[in-house]
C-alpha positions in Angstrom: -97.1 173.6 158.3 -96.1 174.6 155.0 -97.2 172.7 152.2 -94.9 173.6 149.1 -95.9 173.3 145.4 -94.4 174.4 141.6 -97.8 176.0 141.5 -100.9 177.2 143.7 -104.4 177.5 142.3 -106.7 180.0 143.5 -109.9 178.7 143.0 -111.4 175.4 141.7 -114.2 176.5 139.2 -113.0 175.5 135.0 -110.4 177.8 134.9 -108.6 176.8 137.8 -109.0 173.1 137.1 -107.8 173.6 133.5 -105.1 175.3 134.7 -104.3 172.8 137.1 -104.3 169.9 135.7 -102.4 171.6 132.3 -100.1 172.4 135.0 -99.8 168.8 136.8 -99.9 167.3 133.3 -96.4 169.5 132.6 -95.4 167.9 135.2 -95.5 170.6 137.7 -96.8 169.8 141.7 -100.0 171.2 142.2 -102.3 172.3 145.0 -105.9 173.9 144.1 -107.4 176.2 147.0 -111.3 176.2 146.4 -113.9 177.5 149.6 -117.0 175.5 148.5 -116.8 173.1 146.0 -114.6 171.6 143.3 -116.1 173.3 140.0 -117.1 176.2 140.9 -119.8 178.4 139.9 -120.0 176.5 135.8 -120.8 173.1 137.7 -122.7 174.1 140.7 -124.3 177.6 140.1 -124.1 178.5 136.1 -123.8 176.2 132.9 -124.2 172.6 134.0 -127.8 173.1 136.7 -129.3 176.3 134.1 -128.6 174.0 131.1 -130.1 171.1 132.9 -133.3 173.1 133.5 -133.3 174.5 129.8 -133.4 171.3 128.5 -136.1 170.2 130.7 -137.9 173.1 129.9 -137.6 172.6 126.0 -138.9 168.7 126.2 -141.8 169.6 127.9 -142.8 172.0 125.6 -142.5 170.0 122.7 -143.9 167.3 124.8 -147.5 169.7 124.8 -147.1 170.2 121.1 -146.2 166.5 120.3 -149.5 166.0 118.2 -147.4 167.8 115.2 -145.0 164.7 114.9 -148.5 162.4 115.2 -148.1 161.7 118.5 -151.2 162.0 121.0 -150.6 162.8 124.9 -152.6 163.2 127.4 -152.1 164.7 130.5 -148.4 166.1 130.2 -147.6 167.8 133.6 -144.6 169.3 135.0 -142.7 167.6 138.4 -140.9 170.6 139.2 -139.1 168.2 141.9 -137.9 165.4 139.3 -136.4 168.6 137.2 -134.6 169.7 140.5 -133.2 166.1 140.9 -132.1 165.7 137.5 -130.4 168.6 137.8 -128.5 167.7 140.8 -127.4 164.1 139.3 -126.0 165.8 136.3 -124.2 168.1 138.9 -122.7 165.0 141.5 -121.9 162.7 138.0 -119.4 165.6 137.2 -118.3 166.2 140.7 -117.4 163.1 140.8 -115.5 163.4 137.5 -113.7 165.7 138.7 -112.7 164.7 141.7 -111.4 161.5 139.8 -109.3 163.7 137.6 -107.7 165.9 140.7 -106.4 162.0 142.1 -105.5 161.0 138.4 -103.0 164.1 138.3 -102.4 163.7 141.5 -103.3 167.2 142.3 -104.0 168.4 146.1 -107.6 169.5 146.7 -107.4 172.1 149.9 -110.9 172.9 150.6 -110.6 176.4 152.7 -110.5 180.0 152.0 -106.8 181.1 150.7 -105.0 184.4 151.2 -102.2 185.8 149.8 -99.6 187.0 152.1 -96.8 188.4 150.4 -93.6 186.6 149.0 -92.2 183.9 150.6 -89.5 183.7 153.6 -87.6 181.3 151.2 -87.4 183.3 148.2 -88.9 186.8 147.0 -89.8 185.5 143.8 -92.1 183.2 145.3 -96.0 183.4 146.7 -97.3 182.1 150.2 -101.1 181.6 150.4 -102.4 180.9 154.2 -105.4 178.6 153.8 -108.1 178.6 156.4 -109.2 174.8 155.9 -112.9 173.8 156.3 -112.0 172.2 160.1 -110.2 175.7 161.3 -107.0 174.9 160.9 -104.4 176.7 158.9 -101.7 175.5 156.7 -99.2 177.4 154.7 -99.0 177.1 150.9 -95.7 178.1 149.5 -95.3 178.2 145.8 -93.2 179.4 142.7 -96.3 180.5 140.7 -99.9 181.3 141.8 -102.8 181.3 139.4 -105.8 183.3 140.6 -109.1 182.0 139.2 -111.5 183.2 141.8 -114.1 183.5 139.3 -117.6 186.2 140.0 -120.7 186.4 141.4 -123.7 187.9 140.4 -124.2 192.0 140.3 -126.7 193.5 142.2 -128.9 196.5 141.6 -128.0 199.2 143.6 -130.7 200.2 146.3 -132.3 196.6 145.4 -130.3 194.2 147.2 -130.9 190.5 147.3 -133.3 188.7 149.7 -133.3 185.1 148.2 -136.6 185.3 148.2 -138.5 187.9 146.1 -135.4 189.6 145.0 -133.2 186.8 143.2 -129.9 186.3 141.8 -129.5 183.1 139.1 -128.0 182.1 142.0 -131.0 182.0 144.1 -133.2 180.9 141.0 -131.4 177.6 141.0 -132.3 177.1 144.7 -136.0 177.5 143.9 -138.0 174.4 145.2 -140.8 175.4 142.8 -141.7 177.9 140.3 -143.6 180.6 140.3 -146.7 181.8 138.5 -144.9 185.2 137.3 -141.4 186.6 137.3 -140.1 190.0 136.4 -136.7 189.6 135.2 -134.6 193.0 135.3 -131.9 192.6 132.6 -131.5 191.2 129.2 -128.5 189.8 128.3 -127.5 186.3 128.0 -128.6 184.8 131.9 -131.9 187.3 131.4 -132.9 185.6 128.3 -132.2 182.2 129.1 -134.3 182.3 132.8 -137.0 183.8 130.2 -136.8 181.3 127.8 -136.9 178.0 130.7 -140.0 179.9 132.7 -142.0 180.9 130.0 -141.6 177.2 128.7 -142.4 175.3 132.0 -145.3 177.7 132.2 -144.3 181.0 134.1 -146.1 184.3 133.0 -142.3 186.4 132.2 -142.0 190.2 132.0 -138.2 191.3 131.2 -136.9 194.8 131.3 -134.1 195.7 129.2 -132.1 199.7 129.3 -130.5 198.8 126.1 -132.4 199.1 122.9 -132.6 195.3 121.8 -132.1 192.3 124.2 -128.5 191.3 123.9 -127.2 194.2 123.6 -123.8 192.5 122.6 -125.2 190.7 120.0 -126.0 191.4 116.1 -128.9 193.3 116.0 -130.5 191.5 113.2 -130.2 188.7 115.7 -131.6 190.4 118.7 -135.1 191.4 117.2 -135.3 187.9 115.7 -135.3 186.5 119.7 -137.3 189.1 120.9 -140.0 188.5 117.9 -140.2 184.4 118.7 -139.8 185.3 122.2 -142.9 187.6 122.0 -144.7 185.1 120.3 -144.1 183.0 123.0 -145.8 184.8 125.7 -143.4 187.0 126.9 -143.1 190.5 127.4 -140.3 192.1 126.5 -139.3 195.6 127.6 -136.4 197.6 125.5 -135.2 201.3 126.3 -136.9 200.5 130.4 -135.6 200.6 133.9 -136.7 200.0 137.2 -136.8 202.5 140.0 -134.8 200.4 142.6 -136.2 202.8 145.2 -140.1 202.1 144.4 -139.7 198.3 145.2 -142.5 196.9 147.7 -144.2 193.8 148.6 -147.9 193.5 148.6 -149.7 190.7 149.4 -146.8 188.4 148.7 -146.5 190.0 145.6 -143.0 191.8 144.4 -144.0 195.5 142.9 -141.7 197.8 141.3 -142.2 201.3 139.5 -140.6 201.6 136.1 -139.9 203.5 132.7 -140.8 202.0 129.3 -139.5 204.0 126.2 -140.6 207.5 128.8 -143.5 206.4 130.0 -144.2 205.3 133.5 -145.4 201.2 133.7 -145.7 199.6 136.9 -144.7 196.1 137.4 -146.1 193.4 139.1 -145.2 190.0 140.0 -144.7 186.7 142.7 -140.5 186.6 142.2 -137.7 189.3 140.8 -134.8 187.9 139.5 -132.0 190.7 138.8 -129.5 189.4 136.1 -127.9 192.5 135.4 -124.1 190.4 134.8 -121.5 189.3 137.3 -119.0 191.2 139.3 -115.1 189.8 139.6 -114.3 188.6 143.3 -111.0 190.3 144.2 -112.0 190.8 147.6 -110.5 189.2 150.8 -108.0 187.2 149.0 -105.1 189.4 150.1 -104.3 191.6 146.8 -103.3 194.0 149.1 -99.6 192.3 150.3 -99.1 192.1 146.7 -98.2 194.9 143.8 -101.3 193.1 141.6 -103.1 195.8 139.3 -106.7 196.4 140.0 -108.8 198.8 137.6 -112.6 198.9 137.5 -113.1 196.0 139.9 -110.9 193.5 137.5 -107.5 192.3 137.8 -105.4 193.6 135.4 -103.3 190.9 133.0 -101.5 190.8 129.5 -101.7 188.2 126.9 -100.6 185.5 128.7 -102.5 186.2 131.7 -99.4 187.6 133.8 -100.2 190.1 136.5 -98.1 192.8 137.6 -96.2 190.3 139.9 -94.7 187.9 136.9 -94.5 184.9 139.5 -99.1 185.5 139.7 -101.4 185.1 136.7 -105.0 185.4 136.3 -107.2 183.9 134.8 -111.1 183.3 133.6 -113.9 185.9 135.1 -111.4 187.6 137.8 -109.5 189.3 135.0 -112.4 191.3 132.9 -112.3 188.9 130.0 -115.3 187.4 128.5 -117.3 185.9 131.5 -117.8 182.6 129.6 -116.4 179.4 130.7 -114.6 178.2 127.7 -112.8 181.3 127.3 -111.5 180.7 131.5 -110.5 177.1 130.3 -108.2 178.1 127.6 -106.7 181.3 129.8 -105.9 178.5 132.8 -103.8 176.9 129.8 -102.4 179.8 128.6 -101.1 180.8 131.8 -99.8 177.3 132.6 -97.7 177.7 128.8 -96.6 180.6 130.1 -95.2 179.7 133.6 -93.3 176.4 132.0 -91.9 178.9 129.5 -93.5 177.5 126.3 -94.6 180.1 123.7 -97.9 182.2 124.1 -100.2 183.4 121.4 -102.4 185.7 122.5 -105.9 185.4 121.2 -108.5 188.0 120.2 -111.5 187.7 122.6 -113.8 188.3 119.5 -113.0 184.8 118.0 -114.0 183.2 120.9 -117.6 181.7 120.2 -120.2 183.0 122.4 -123.3 181.0 123.1 -126.8 181.0 124.8 -129.1 178.4 125.2 -132.5 179.9 125.1 -135.4 178.3 122.9 -134.0 179.2 120.0 -130.4 178.8 120.4 -128.2 182.1 119.9 -124.7 181.5 118.8 -121.8 184.0 117.1 -118.3 184.3 116.4 -116.6 187.5 115.0 -117.9 191.1 115.1 -121.4 191.8 114.7 -122.4 194.2 111.6 -122.6 197.7 113.6 -118.4 196.5 114.9 -117.8 195.6 111.5 -119.0 198.9 110.3 -117.5 200.6 112.8 -114.3 199.5 112.0 -114.4 200.9 108.9 -115.0 198.0 106.7 -116.8 197.3 103.2 -119.3 194.8 104.4 -121.5 192.5 102.3 -123.7 190.2 104.1 -126.3 187.1 104.0 -129.0 185.9 105.5 -130.4 182.1 105.3 -133.4 180.8 107.2 -133.7 177.6 108.8 -136.7 177.3 106.8 -134.9 176.8 104.2 -133.3 173.6 105.2 -134.6 170.3 104.9 -133.0 169.2 108.4 -135.1 171.7 110.4 -138.4 170.8 108.9 -137.9 167.4 109.7 -136.4 168.3 113.1 -140.2 170.7 113.7 -138.2 173.6 114.3 -137.7 176.0 111.7 -137.5 179.6 113.1 -134.3 181.6 112.6 -131.4 182.0 110.4 -127.8 182.4 109.6 -126.2 185.8 109.0 -122.6 185.8 107.4 -120.8 189.1 107.6 -117.4 189.6 105.2 -115.2 192.2 103.7 -116.4 193.3 100.1 -112.3 194.1 99.2 -110.7 191.0 101.2 -113.5 188.7 101.5 -112.4 187.6 105.2 -115.0 186.7 107.3 -115.5 189.0 109.6 -118.5 187.7 112.0 -121.0 184.9 111.9 -124.1 184.9 113.6 -126.8 182.4 114.1 -129.9 181.5 115.7 -132.0 178.4 115.6 -131.9 175.0 116.6 -129.0 173.8 118.1 -126.8 176.7 116.4 -124.7 176.2 119.5 -123.4 172.8 118.5 -123.0 174.5 114.8 -120.8 177.3 115.9 -117.3 176.0 116.1 -117.0 175.3 112.2 -117.4 179.1 111.8 -115.0 180.0 114.5 -112.6 177.5 112.7 -113.3 179.5 109.9 -112.0 182.9 111.2 -109.0 181.7 113.0 -107.6 179.5 109.7 -108.5 182.7 107.4 -111.0 181.1 105.3 -112.6 182.8 102.8 -116.3 182.0 102.6 -116.3 180.7 99.3 -113.9 178.0 100.6 -116.3 176.9 103.7 -119.1 176.7 100.8 -117.3 174.7 99.0 -116.7 172.3 101.6 -119.3 169.2 101.4 -121.8 169.7 104.5 -123.7 166.2 104.9 -127.6 166.2 103.7 -130.0 166.2 105.2 -128.2 168.5 108.4 -128.4 171.1 110.4 -125.0 172.3 109.0 -126.1 172.9 106.0 -126.7 176.3 106.7 -123.2 177.3 107.0 -122.5 176.5 103.5 -125.7 177.8 102.2 -125.3 181.1 104.0 -121.2 181.6 103.0 -122.3 180.9 99.1 -125.3 183.5 100.0 -123.0 186.2 100.1 -121.8 185.9 95.9 -125.2 184.8 95.3 -124.5 181.3 94.9 -126.4 179.3 97.3 -128.6 176.3 95.7 -131.6 176.5 98.2 -132.4 180.3 98.6 
C-alpha cells in the first residue's frame, strides 16, 4: 500500500513534531514516522525526565537545609521509587499531550522504522520511504518533501562500551531502579554536570573526570570556575585536565575500577557505577541515506541555512545535522524547514545567539560569545560582573551564590555575550537573547525597569555596571 503526503517527517522528537505541526498549520498533509515513542529523546530519555529528577534533588537538598528558613524537619528521607514515579507521570502526561496535538492537526503517526528508498516512481522530485510497522507490515510513504529528524544517541568511549549496568549512558542512568552510593562521571559537559549535581544532592559520592582544563568547556571561563568551586563545596570531586585509560577498566567486588591521569599524575578511580557523558552522535545510519545524494560529513548531514540538504526536497533538522544539540534549536530548525518548503522567506540564525541552559544547582545559562571568543574575534572588550548576593530576592530565596557577567564591545557598545550562574538563570536568559537580537545597548537594557524584588534585577544592574552606573554594587 502506498500512502501519499505533502510532507513526511522521519523522527518524532521535538524537531520532527514541531516541523509536522508547522506543516499541518500551513495546510499540508503530514505524516510522522517514529520507531519508538512520539516525543523522542527529549521527552522520554533526556530533557524532561532528567529535569524532573533534578527538581526532586533540588527539593531534597532544600528540605535538609530548611532550618535556615525557620522550618524544622525531622527524618527527611529520599524515596527514589517515588522520584521515578513522578518523573514517569510527567513524561506520560506530556506524551498524551503530543498525541492530542497530532490528532488536532490531523497528522498521521506511523509507528515503525523508516528508510529512504529513493525517488518516487510517480515523480523524480518527490521521495519515497519504506516503513516497517511495529506489527511487521510494510508501508510505502511518498511525499513531496521529507524532513529528517532522527536525532542522536549517547556516544561511547572507544574501548569502553555501555553495558547498562556498570558502564552507563545517560539513557541507562535514567532507568536505574535505585541510586548508587558512588559514581564516576566521565565528561564534565552539560550532561555530566547535571548528573553530578543531581546525584550529589541525592547523597551519592560523585567524581567528575574532564579532559579539558575546565568544566563546561564551551562556556565562559569565569562561569566554569564558579561552578567547579560550588560543586566542590558540596563534595563533588572534580578532576580537570584528566583522562581515563579505557583498557584498564575492570570490576572488583561489584565496583568499577579504572586508571586515570590527572594533570600528569596517575590515579585509580573506584565507584559503584561509571557514567560516560562525552557527547552524542547523530543517527544517520540505517535510514537510507545511501539511496540519496545527501552529503554526510563527520557523521552529520550537511544542510544550508534553510535546513535543506543537497537533495532539494529533503531537509534535516535537530541533532542529526550537526548544529547545536539543544531541543529548542531543533524545534526552531523544524519551523525554518517548513517555511522554506512552503516558499516563505527564511532568515538563517546565528548559532551563538541561541540560549544555552544547564539545569544543575546552581543553574547556568548563556547567550552570545564568551570573553575568550570575543577577544579571538578582535573585539575590544569591556565587561561587568554582578553577584547575586547584591540582589534582595536572591537573599530572600536563600540562594545567593553565583553572578551575571556581561561582555560588550568597548567601541560599538554592542552586547557580545551574557553569562549567568545562579538561581533560576535559565528563566532569565531570554531577556539577554532578545536584547542581542534587537541590537539593544547595555544602557537601554539597564534603563528598562526591572521589578523589585525579583531575580531579574541582576540583568539591569549588570548592564549598568558596564559603565559604572550600577546602583547596588
